[in-house]
C-alpha positions as CSV (number, residue, x, y, z in Angstrom):
1,M,5.4,-30.2,18.0
2,C,7.3,-28.6,20.9
3,S,4.6,-29.2,23.5
4,L,6.7,-32.1,25.3
5,R,9.8,-30.0,25.3
6,I,8.0,-27.0,26.8
7,L,6.4,-29.1,29.5
8,Y,9.7,-30.5,30.5
9,R,11.2,-27.2,30.7
10,L,8.4,-26.2,33.1
11,G,8.9,-29.3,35.1
12,L,5.4,-30.5,34.3
13,R,6.5,-33.9,32.7
14,A,9.5,-36.2,32.5
15,S,11.8,-36.0,29.7
16,R,11.7,-38.9,26.9
17,K,14.7,-40.6,28.8
18,Q,13.3,-40.4,32.4
19,T,10.5,-42.2,34.1
20,R,9.7,-39.6,36.5
21,K,10.3,-35.7,36.6
22,S,13.7,-34.4,37.5
23,K,12.9,-30.8,37.6
24,K,10.8,-28.8,40.2
25,P,7.5,-27.8,38.8
26,I,7.3,-24.2,37.7
27,R,4.2,-23.7,39.9
28,E,6.1,-24.6,43.1
29,I,9.1,-22.2,42.2
30,L,6.7,-19.3,41.3
31,Q,4.8,-19.6,44.8
32,N,8.2,-19.6,46.6
33,V,9.5,-16.5,44.6
34,I,6.1,-14.7,45.2
35,R,6.6,-15.1,49.0
36,C,10.3,-14.1,48.7
37,T,9.3,-11.0,46.9
38,K,6.5,-10.0,49.2
39,R,9.1,-9.9,52.0
40,V,11.4,-7.9,49.8
41,A,8.8,-5.3,49.1
42,A,7.6,-5.1,52.7
43,R,11.2,-4.1,54.0
44,P,11.7,-0.8,55.5
45,G,13.4,1.5,53.1
46,A,12.3,-0.4,49.9
47,S,12.0,2.0,46.9
48,E,8.7,2.6,45.1
49,S,10.1,1.2,41.9
50,L,11.1,-2.2,43.6
51,R,7.6,-2.4,45.2
52,G,6.1,-1.6,41.9
53,T,8.2,-4.3,40.4
54,A,7.2,-6.8,43.0
55,L,3.5,-5.9,42.7
56,L,3.6,-6.4,38.9
57,F,5.6,-9.8,39.3
58,R,3.0,-11.0,41.9
59,D,0.1,-10.2,39.5
60,K,1.8,-11.9,36.6
61,A,3.0,-15.0,38.4
62,T,-0.3,-15.6,40.1
63,E,-1.9,-15.4,36.5
64,V,0.6,-17.9,35.4
65,T,-0.1,-20.2,38.4
66,S,-3.8,-20.1,37.3
67,L,-2.8,-20.8,33.8
68,I,-0.9,-23.9,35.0
69,D,-3.9,-25.1,37.1
70,S,-6.0,-24.7,34.1
71,W,-3.8,-26.6,31.7
72,Q,-3.6,-29.5,34.4
73,G,-7.3,-29.7,34.7
74,H,-7.7,-30.0,30.8
75,Q,-4.6,-30.7,28.9
76,T,-5.2,-29.3,25.5
77,V,-2.7,-27.5,23.2
78,A,-4.8,-24.2,23.4
79,R,-4.4,-23.9,27.2
80,L,-0.7,-24.7,26.9
81,R,-0.4,-21.9,24.3
82,G,-1.9,-19.6,26.7
83,L,0.4,-20.7,29.4
84,V,3.3,-19.9,27.3
85,R,1.9,-16.5,26.6
86,G,1.6,-15.8,30.3
87,I,5.0,-16.7,31.0
88,S,6.3,-14.5,28.1
89,Q,4.5,-11.4,29.8
90,L,6.0,-12.7,33.0
91,H,9.3,-12.6,31.5
92,Q,8.9,-9.0,30.2
93,V,8.4,-7.7,33.8
94,K,10.7,-4.7,34.3
95,Q,13.7,-5.0,36.6
96,L,12.8,-8.7,37.3
97,S,16.5,-9.8,37.7
98,D,17.2,-6.7,40.0
99,L,14.0,-7.9,42.0
100,L,15.3,-11.5,42.3
101,N,18.8,-10.1,43.3
102,E,17.1,-8.4,46.4
103,I,16.1,-11.8,47.8
104,P,18.6,-13.0,50.5
105,T,20.6,-16.1,49.5
106,S,19.2,-17.9,52.8
107,E,15.8,-17.7,51.3
108,L,16.7,-18.4,47.6
109,Q,19.9,-19.7,46.2
110,D,21.7,-17.7,43.4
111,E,21.6,-20.7,41.2
112,A,17.9,-21.1,41.7
113,K,17.6,-17.4,40.7
114,K,19.3,-17.9,37.6
115,S,17.5,-21.2,36.9
116,F,14.2,-19.5,37.4
117,L,15.1,-16.6,35.0
118,N,16.7,-19.2,32.4
119,A,13.4,-21.4,32.4
120,I,10.9,-18.6,31.8
121,A,13.3,-17.0,29.2
122,K,13.4,-20.2,27.4
123,A,9.7,-21.0,27.5
124,S,8.9,-17.2,26.5
125,R,10.7,-17.7,23.2
126,Y,8.3,-20.2,22.0
127,A,5.7,-17.2,22.0
128,E,8.0,-14.7,20.7
129,A,9.6,-16.7,17.7
130,P,6.3,-17.0,15.8
131,R,5.9,-13.2,15.9
132,I,9.5,-12.8,14.6
133,L,8.5,-15.2,11.7
134,R,5.4,-13.5,11.0
135,R,7.3,-10.1,10.9
136,I,9.7,-11.5,8.5
137,A,6.8,-12.8,6.4
138,K,5.3,-9.3,6.3
139,R,8.6,-7.7,5.2
140,F,9.9,-10.4,2.7
141,R,7.3,-11.6,0.2
142,V,9.4,-14.9,-0.4
143,A,9.0,-15.8,3.2
144,R,5.0,-16.1,2.7
145,Y,5.7,-19.1,0.5
146,M,7.4,-21.2,3.1
147,R,6.2,-24.7,3.6
148,A,7.0,-27.5,5.8
149,I,8.4,-30.7,4.3
150,P,8.5,-33.8,6.6
151,V,11.8,-35.6,6.4
152,K,11.4,-39.3,6.6
153,L,14.1,-41.7,6.0
154,P,13.6,-45.5,5.1
155,K,13.3,-47.7,8.2
156,D,16.4,-49.5,7.4
157,A,18.4,-46.1,8.0
158,F,17.6,-46.5,11.6
159,C,18.5,-50.1,12.1
160,I,21.1,-50.6,14.9
161,P,23.9,-52.7,13.5
162,S,24.4,-56.1,15.1
163,N,27.9,-56.2,16.5
164,G,27.8,-60.0,17.0
165,T,31.3,-61.1,18.3
166,Y,32.8,-57.7,16.9
167,T,35.3,-56.1,19.4
168,L,37.3,-53.0,19.0
169,D,40.1,-52.2,21.3
170,I,41.8,-48.8,21.8
171,E,45.3,-50.0,20.8
172,S,44.5,-51.3,17.3
173,C,42.2,-48.0,16.8
174,A,44.9,-45.7,17.8
175,A,47.4,-47.4,15.6
176,R,45.1,-47.4,12.7
177,I,44.6,-43.5,13.1
178,D,48.4,-43.0,13.5
179,H,51.0,-45.4,13.3
180,Q,53.3,-43.9,15.8
181,Y,50.6,-45.0,18.5
182,S,51.5,-48.7,17.8
183,D,54.3,-47.8,20.0
184,R,53.0,-48.9,23.6
185,K,55.1,-46.3,25.4
186,R,53.7,-43.6,23.2
187,L,50.1,-44.6,23.7
188,N,50.7,-45.0,27.6
189,R,52.0,-41.4,27.5
190,V,48.4,-40.4,26.1
191,Y,46.7,-42.4,28.9
192,H,48.9,-40.5,31.6
193,L,48.1,-37.0,30.1
194,L,44.4,-37.8,30.1
195,G,44.7,-39.1,33.7
196,Y,43.8,-42.7,32.9
197,T,45.6,-46.1,33.7
198,E,46.0,-48.3,30.6
199,A,43.4,-50.8,32.0
200,Q,40.9,-47.7,32.8
201,A,41.4,-46.5,29.3
202,A,40.7,-49.8,27.7
203,S,37.6,-50.4,29.7
204,L,36.1,-47.0,29.2
205,F,36.8,-47.3,25.4
206,S,35.3,-50.7,25.0
207,G,32.2,-49.7,27.1
208,Q,31.6,-46.6,25.0
209,V,32.0,-48.6,21.8
210,H,29.2,-50.9,22.9
211,R,27.0,-48.2,24.2
212,T,27.3,-46.4,20.9
213,L,26.4,-49.3,19.0
214,R,23.2,-49.9,21.0
215,E,21.9,-46.6,22.0
216,S,23.3,-44.0,19.4
217,K,20.9,-41.5,17.8
218,I,20.8,-39.9,14.4
219,H,20.6,-36.2,14.7
220,A,18.1,-34.1,12.9
221,E,20.7,-32.0,10.9
222,V,22.2,-35.3,9.6
223,Q,18.6,-36.8,8.7
224,I,17.9,-33.8,6.6
225,V,21.3,-34.0,4.7
226,I,20.8,-37.8,4.1
227,Y,17.2,-37.1,3.0
228,C,18.3,-34.6,0.4
229,E,21.1,-36.9,-0.8
230,L,18.3,-39.6,-1.4
231,Q,15.8,-37.3,-3.0
232,R,18.4,-35.4,-5.1
233,P,16.4,-32.1,-5.4
234,K,17.2,-29.6,-8.2
235,L,18.2,-27.1,-5.5
236,F,19.6,-28.1,-2.1
237,P,18.7,-26.2,1.1
238,R,21.2,-23.4,1.8
239,V,21.0,-23.7,5.6
240,V,20.5,-26.5,8.0
241,C,19.8,-25.4,11.6
242,S,17.3,-25.9,14.3
243,S,16.3,-24.6,17.7
244,K,19.8,-25.9,19.0
245,D,23.3,-25.0,17.6
246,A,24.8,-27.9,15.6
247,C,27.1,-30.3,17.7
248,F,30.7,-30.9,16.7
249,L,29.9,-33.9,14.6
250,C,26.9,-32.6,12.8
251,S,28.9,-29.4,11.8
252,A,31.8,-31.6,10.6
253,F,29.5,-33.7,8.5
254,I,27.8,-30.6,6.9
255,C,30.9,-28.9,6.1
256,L,32.2,-32.1,4.5
257,H,29.1,-32.5,2.6
258,K,29.7,-29.0,1.1
259,Q,26.2,-28.5,-0.3
260,M,24.8,-26.8,2.7
261,H,25.6,-24.5,5.6
262,T,24.9,-24.5,9.3
263,P,25.4,-21.0,11.0
264,R,26.6,-22.1,14.5
265,C,28.2,-25.0,16.2
266,H,28.4,-25.3,19.9
267,G,31.3,-27.7,19.8
268,R,30.1,-30.3,22.1
269,L,31.0,-33.9,21.1
270,Y,28.3,-36.4,21.7
271,P,29.7,-40.0,21.9
272,G,25.9,-41.4,21.1
273,W,26.0,-39.9,17.6
274,R,25.8,-42.0,14.5
275,L,25.2,-41.9,10.7
276,P,22.1,-43.7,9.3
277,T,22.6,-47.1,7.4
278,V,22.3,-45.7,4.0
279,P,24.4,-47.6,1.1
280,Q,23.6,-44.7,-1.1
281,V,26.0,-42.5,1.0
282,K,28.7,-45.0,1.5
283,E,31.5,-42.6,-0.2
284,L,30.4,-39.8,1.9
285,E,30.7,-41.9,5.0
286,E,34.1,-43.0,4.1
287,R,35.2,-39.3,3.6
288,F,33.7,-38.5,6.9
289,N,35.8,-41.2,8.8
290,K,38.9,-39.9,7.2
291,A,38.1,-36.4,8.3
292,L,37.6,-37.6,11.8
293,E,40.8,-39.5,11.9
294,N,42.5,-36.3,11.0
295,S,40.6,-34.5,13.6
296,I,41.9,-37.1,16.2
297,R,45.4,-36.9,14.9
298,E,45.4,-33.1,15.5
299,S,43.9,-33.5,18.9
300,L,46.6,-35.8,20.0
301,S,49.1,-33.3,18.7
302,M,47.7,-30.7,20.9
303,L,47.6,-32.8,23.8
304,F,51.4,-33.3,23.6
305,A,51.9,-29.8,22.9
306,R,50.0,-28.6,25.8
307,Q,51.1,-31.5,28.1
308,R,47.8,-31.7,29.9
309,K,44.1,-32.4,29.2
310,T,42.0,-29.4,27.8
311,T,38.6,-28.8,29.5
312,Y,36.1,-26.4,28.2
313,P,33.1,-24.9,29.9
314,P,29.7,-26.0,28.9
315,P,28.3,-24.3,26.0
316,N,24.9,-22.8,25.6
317,E,23.3,-25.2,23.0
318,S,20.2,-23.1,22.4
319,T,19.8,-21.0,19.5
320,L,16.6,-19.5,20.5
321,L,18.4,-17.3,23.1
322,T,20.2,-15.5,20.3
323,I,17.0,-14.2,18.5
324,P,16.9,-10.5,18.9
325,I,13.5,-9.0,20.3
326,S,12.2,-5.9,18.5
327,E,10.3,-3.2,20.3
328,T,6.8,-4.5,18.8
329,T,7.6,-8.1,20.2
330,K,8.1,-6.7,23.7
331,S,4.7,-6.0,24.4
332,G,4.0,-4.3,27.7
333,L,7.7,-3.0,28.0
334,T,8.3,0.7,27.8
335,Q,12.1,0.9,28.8
336,P,13.3,-2.7,28.3
337,D,15.8,-4.0,31.0
338,L,18.9,-5.5,29.7
339,G,19.1,-7.8,32.7
340,Q,15.9,-9.6,31.8
341,L,16.3,-9.9,27.9
342,S,18.5,-12.7,26.3
343,C,20.6,-11.1,23.6
344,G,18.0,-8.5,23.1
345,R,19.9,-5.8,21.6
346,S,23.5,-5.6,19.9
347,I,26.1,-3.2,19.1
348,R,27.6,-3.6,15.6
349,L,31.1,-2.3,15.5
350,Q,32.4,-2.1,11.9
351,S,36.1,-1.3,11.4
352,Q,38.0,-0.8,8.3
353,M,41.4,-2.5,9.0
354,T,44.6,-0.5,8.2
355,D,45.2,-0.6,4.5
356,K,47.7,-3.1,3.3
357,P,49.4,-3.9,-0.1
358,H,48.0,-7.4,0.1
359,K,44.8,-8.5,-1.7
360,E,41.6,-7.6,0.0
361,P,38.8,-10.3,0.7
362,E,36.8,-11.1,-2.5
363,S,33.6,-10.1,-1.0
364,G,35.1,-6.5,-0.4
365,N,33.3,-6.2,3.0
366,P,35.2,-4.6,5.7
367,S,35.9,-6.7,8.9
368,H,33.5,-5.8,11.5
369,A,32.7,-6.8,15.0
370,S,29.2,-7.5,16.6
371,I,28.8,-7.3,20.2
372,P,25.4,-9.0,21.3
373,C,24.7,-8.0,24.9
374,G,22.1,-9.4,27.3
375,A,21.4,-11.6,30.0
376,A,21.4,-15.3,28.7
377,C,22.6,-16.8,31.9
378,D,24.0,-14.4,34.6
379,G,24.4,-10.7,34.3
380,N,24.9,-8.9,31.1
381,T,27.3,-10.7,28.6
382,I,29.0,-9.1,25.7
383,D,30.6,-11.1,22.9
384,L,32.9,-9.7,20.2
385,D,33.5,-11.6,17.0
386,F,34.7,-10.7,13.5
387,P,32.5,-12.4,11.1
388,S,33.9,-14.0,8.1
389,T,34.1,-12.6,4.7
390,V,36.2,-15.0,2.5
391,E,34.6,-18.1,1.1
392,G,36.0,-21.6,1.6
393,Q,36.7,-21.1,5.3
394,D,35.3,-23.1,8.1
395,S,32.7,-21.2,9.9
396,D,32.1,-23.5,13.0
397,S,32.1,-21.8,16.3
398,K,35.3,-22.4,18.5
399,I,35.1,-23.8,22.1
400,I,36.9,-21.2,24.1
401,S,38.7,-21.1,27.7
402,K,38.0,-18.5,30.2
403,R,40.5,-15.7,31.5
404,E,39.6,-13.5,34.4
405,L,41.0,-9.9,33.9
406,S,42.8,-7.8,36.5
407,Q,42.2,-3.9,36.5
408,G,45.0,-2.0,35.0
409,I,46.7,-5.1,33.4
410,V,46.8,-5.1,29.6
411,L,46.8,-8.5,27.9
412,H,48.0,-8.8,24.3
413,N,47.4,-11.5,21.9
414,T,47.0,-12.3,18.2
415,I,44.2,-14.2,16.1
416,E,44.9,-16.0,13.0
417,P,42.0,-16.3,10.4
418,G,39.6,-18.7,11.6
419,G,40.9,-18.6,15.2
420,S,39.1,-17.2,18.3
421,S,40.4,-15.8,21.8
422,A,39.7,-16.8,25.1
423,C,36.9,-15.5,26.9
424,Y,37.8,-12.5,29.0
425,I,35.8,-11.9,32.1
426,A,35.6,-8.5,34.0
427,D,32.2,-9.0,35.5
428,P,29.5,-8.3,34.4
429,I,31.4,-8.1,30.8
430,R,32.5,-11.4,29.1
431,L,34.3,-10.7,25.9
432,T,35.2,-13.2,23.2
433,I,37.0,-12.4,20.0
434,E,36.7,-14.3,16.8
435,Y,38.2,-13.6,13.6
436,A,36.5,-16.1,11.2
437,K,38.2,-15.2,7.9
438,G,40.6,-12.9,6.1
439,L,44.0,-13.0,4.5
440,Q,45.8,-11.6,7.5
441,G,45.5,-12.2,11.2
442,I,44.8,-9.5,13.8
443,K,46.6,-8.5,17.0
444,Y,44.6,-7.0,19.9
445,S,45.0,-5.9,23.6
446,V,42.3,-6.0,26.3
447,R,42.4,-3.9,29.4
448,W,40.2,-3.6,32.3
449,L,40.3,0.1,33.2
450,T,40.3,1.5,36.6
451,A,38.2,4.6,37.3
452,E,41.2,6.7,37.0
453,E,42.1,5.5,33.6
454,M,38.8,6.0,32.4
455,E,38.7,9.6,33.7
456,D,42.1,10.0,31.9
457,L,40.9,8.6,28.7
458,Q,37.7,10.8,28.5
459,S,39.7,13.9,29.4
460,G,42.5,13.2,26.9
461,P,42.8,15.1,23.5
462,R,41.7,12.1,21.6
463,P,39.3,9.8,23.6
464,P,38.4,6.4,22.3
465,L,35.0,5.5,21.4
466,S,32.9,4.7,24.4
467,V,29.8,2.6,24.2
468,D,27.3,2.6,27.2
469,V,25.5,-0.8,26.8
470,G,22.9,0.2,29.3
471,S,21.8,3.2,27.3
472,L,21.6,1.4,23.8
473,K,18.1,1.5,22.2
474,S,19.0,-0.1,19.0
475,E,21.8,-1.5,17.0
476,M,24.7,0.8,16.5
477,S,27.3,0.7,13.6
478,I,30.8,2.6,13.5
479,R,33.6,2.9,11.0
480,N,37.1,4.0,11.0
481,H,37.7,3.0,14.7
482,N,40.3,0.3,15.9
483,S,39.5,1.0,19.6
484,V,36.4,0.9,21.8
485,C,35.7,1.2,25.4
486,I,32.7,-1.1,26.4
487,L,30.7,0.2,29.4
488,V,28.5,-1.9,31.6
489,K,27.4,-0.3,34.9
490,R,30.5,0.7,36.5
491,T,32.9,-1.7,34.6
492,A,34.8,-0.4,31.7
493,L,36.7,-2.7,29.2
494,R,39.0,-1.2,26.4
495,L,39.6,-3.3,23.3
496,D,42.2,-2.2,20.6
497,W,42.7,-4.3,17.6
498,E,44.6,-3.9,14.2
499,S,46.3,-6.1,11.4
500,K,49.2,-8.0,12.3
501,C,51.1,-6.4,9.6
502,T,51.0,-3.2,11.2
């Protein structure tokens, strides 16, 4: 089922939308990296550890190269399965990221190093995910009765509507969504803030409408929801998700449906998204259109409030990178390297907020913070979020902006229920705070500590809790703390939080 996707990731075939391969084949990349690591290991003064890593990498990479040749000679599923296992073993080489960092940029660009690590990490997940599912089935009896149900909608659902002479201009669309934009001056102000002239905006809008009508796709999550609506099972599935997080429109549609839940949303808006042509869900379609109109009105209000267009960094859409790897899954590793694992471990910080006279959340669970740490893309990444505990709130992930921290400078801010902070960057730490649900918001402060400040804190009468991410062996939980120092290599970040009412 995943063969074509795996081959595309490895540069062994073109994607469905392309006629020829756009990625460099993994075999060429491996041969180049092998040559570079040989030169690194042959340098005078290279440590024994580095030479050992280079030798192990060379052996594993050579084995992967042979597996690629074997698959290309006879392209069977069994040989592709062996290739994925070989890449998984290559990904588990200790200190692989450190070895690549020793290669001079003149020989291998930093982006190429990141791309290589990302490619083998994603491909190796196809070998690791089945082990995780098997382990779940061993622990939980109900999981042994899982079965796959193919979702097939009627052919009419995929029919592309004929637009004929239908035209839709941006002026009438904006006026329909909000009457105040029937004023041309008001609409011209929108064009100006977005950086377009009136003619450019009209042309872009019209072109996108026609492309969407001709080329739009029905995402898998939407197909599952519509399939269940047509079949009307006694019990709807609880969760809808895939190897990718839900896009903005899929998440909005599932939330509006209210019968199912999607765990994560990467927030990207795809203009080529559409609903299937199914008359039985006409009422749901109308409610969804109204919800989107409300969202557009809110976006326009934010545009005028900020007086500029808001741009966000490209999100990581894959869910596979967030699957934790257990000690038994990491075969061949004795001391796992955080630099080569994607969210391989996590710290779980549970903090009981200051007692207040207001009513506690119905679930009774204390607010807590989870810090997944690993190297999904570049260096170690730490994300802090406060998961939700009250029903009825929107659990979609928020798209966040980035803020560079300066040593010794304290940043203060607040988060309302359902909100999230910017991504605070103090390399190699990236910290995002999300307070998903609760009756009261929180206020917090973030500080990148200098070496002197860290020494003063540790020698003080009541030093805050310190968590060295590199020394973690498993998940860690704490209580009765509202402050933590996060340590990654030589970087220390202090986070304090409390209820807004204090």
